[in-house]
Each structure stands twice: as structure tokens, then as C-alpha cells.
C-alpha positions in Angstrom: 46.2 -0.3 -7.8 44.3 0.4 -4.6 43.4 3.8 -5.8 42.0 2.4 -9.1 39.9 -0.1 -7.1 38.6 2.6 -4.8 37.7 4.8 -7.8 35.9 1.9 -9.5 33.9 1.2 -6.3 32.9 4.8 -6.1 31.7 4.8 -9.8 29.7 1.6 -9.2 28.1 3.1 -6.1 27.2 6.3 -8.0 25.7 4.3 -10.9 23.7 2.2 -8.4 22.4 5.3 -6.7 21.6 6.9 -10.1 19.7 3.8 -11.2 17.8 3.6 -7.9 16.7 7.3 -8.3 15.8 6.8 -12.0 13.6 3.8 -11.1 11.9 5.8 -8.3 11.2 8.8 -10.5 9.8 6.5 -13.3 7.5 4.8 -10.8 6.4 8.2 -9.4 5.8 9.6 -12.9 3.7 6.5 -13.7 1.7 7.1 -10.5 2.9 3.7 -9.2 5.3 4.5 -6.5 4.9 0.9 -5.2 6.8 -0.3 -8.2 10.1 1.0 -6.7 12.1 -1.4 -4.5 12.2 0.9 -1.5 8.4 1.5 -1.5 7.8 -2.3 -2.0 9.8 -2.9 1.2 7.6 -0.4 3.1 4.5 -2.2 1.7 5.8 -5.6 2.8 6.5 -4.3 6.3 3.1 -2.6 6.8 0.8 -5.4 5.6 0.9 -7.6 8.7 0.3 -4.8 11.3 -2.4 -3.3 9.1 -4.2 -6.6 8.7 -4.0 -7.1 12.5 -5.6 -3.6 13.0 -8.3 -4.4 10.5 -9.1 -7.7 12.3 -9.2 -5.9 15.7 -11.5 -3.2 14.2 -13.8 -5.9 12.9 -13.8 -7.6 16.2 -14.8 -4.4 18.1 -17.3 -3.3 15.4 -19.1 -6.7 15.6 -19.6 -6.7 19.4 -23.0 -5.0 19.3 -21.9 -2.7 22.1 -23.2 0.9 22.3 -21.2 3.5 20.5 -20.3 4.4 17.0 -21.9 2.3 14.2 -19.3 1.2 11.7 -21.4 0.5 8.6 -18.3 -0.4 6.6 -17.5 -3.3 8.9 -20.4 -5.4 7.7 -19.3 -4.8 4.1 -15.7 -6.0 4.7 -16.2 -8.6 7.3 -16.0 -11.5 4.9 -12.9 -10.2 3.1 -9.3 -11.2 3.9 -7.7 -8.6 6.3 -4.4 -9.2 4.4 -6.0 -8.5 1.1 -7.6 -5.3 2.5 -4.3 -4.3 4.0 -2.5 -4.8 0.7 -5.1 -2.8 -1.3 -5.0 0.0 1.3 -1.3 0.0 1.6 -0.6 0.1 -2.1 -3.1 3.0 -2.7 -1.9 4.9 0.3 1.8 4.7 -0.7 1.0 5.6 -4.3 -1.2 8.4 -3.0 1.5 9.8 -0.8 3.9 10.0 -3.7 1.2 11.9 -5.7 0.3 14.1 -2.7 -3.4 13.1 -2.7 -5.8 14.3 -0.1 -7.0 11.9 2.6 -10.5 12.1 1.2 -9.3 11.1 -2.3 -7.3 8.2 -0.8 -10.3 7.0 1.2 -12.6 7.1 -1.9 -9.9 5.2 -4.0 -9.5 2.5 -1.3 -13.3 2.0 -1.1 -13.7 1.8 -4.9 -10.8 -0.7 -5.1 -12.2 -2.9 -2.4 -15.6 -2.9 -4.1 -14.0 -3.6 -7.5 -12.0 -6.5 -6.2 -14.9 -8.0 -4.3 -17.3 -7.7 -7.3 -14.7 -9.3 -9.6 -14.2 -12.2 -7.2 -17.9 -12.6 -6.4 -20.1 -11.2 -9.2 -23.5 -10.0 -8.1 -22.7 -10.2 -4.4 -22.2 -6.5 -3.6 
């Protein structure tokens, strides 16, 4: 009886692992890695610290002190750091799964931010 129970548990575990891998491969094939549960978990964890970093960047960029000029700061200063973190995190995690270059990721993030902003506030960009 115990042996049958152990075998059943092993089969269930194997089926669960196979299902998890299948879902991850389907998401990757659809170029949407963030559809898989494991990547969604990573996305959930990274939004808060990324939003905090964006807020700190905007704070430093808006001081008017000498140094590098961050032209992007004025374009994103009125946007939600959490929304920006979500957009960037989603595209970065999907891009990692697709093995995209950093330049390609940066362009996609910029285009997505502009697209979201112009859809929320037509004619403002």
C-alpha cells in the first residue's frame, strides 16, 4: 500500500514538472516568457525595487546639479514609477528569454513607454 502511494506521488510530481516545463516552453515560443508562473513571480518581486530606483533617478536628475544631463527624465517624470517598472520588467524578462541585445531591449522599452503614454494622453507626447 505504501509503495503504491509513493509511486502515485512520484507520477503526480513528474506530471506537474512536465506541465510546468510545457507551459514555460509555450510562453517562450510565443515570445511572452512573462506568461509562465515562474517568470511572473520574478516580475512581481522586481517591480517595487525598480520603481524605487526610477524614483531615485528622477530625484537626482531633477536637482539641476552639474553633471550628466538625463534628457529622458523630463519625458518620464509625470509617469508612474510602478507602471514604468512593470513595462521595463516585462520587456526585459521576455527579452532575456529571446536572448535580445541590450540595445534592442532599450528601444523596445522606450517605444512601449511612448505607446502607453500616448494612448493614455493623446496628443501629449
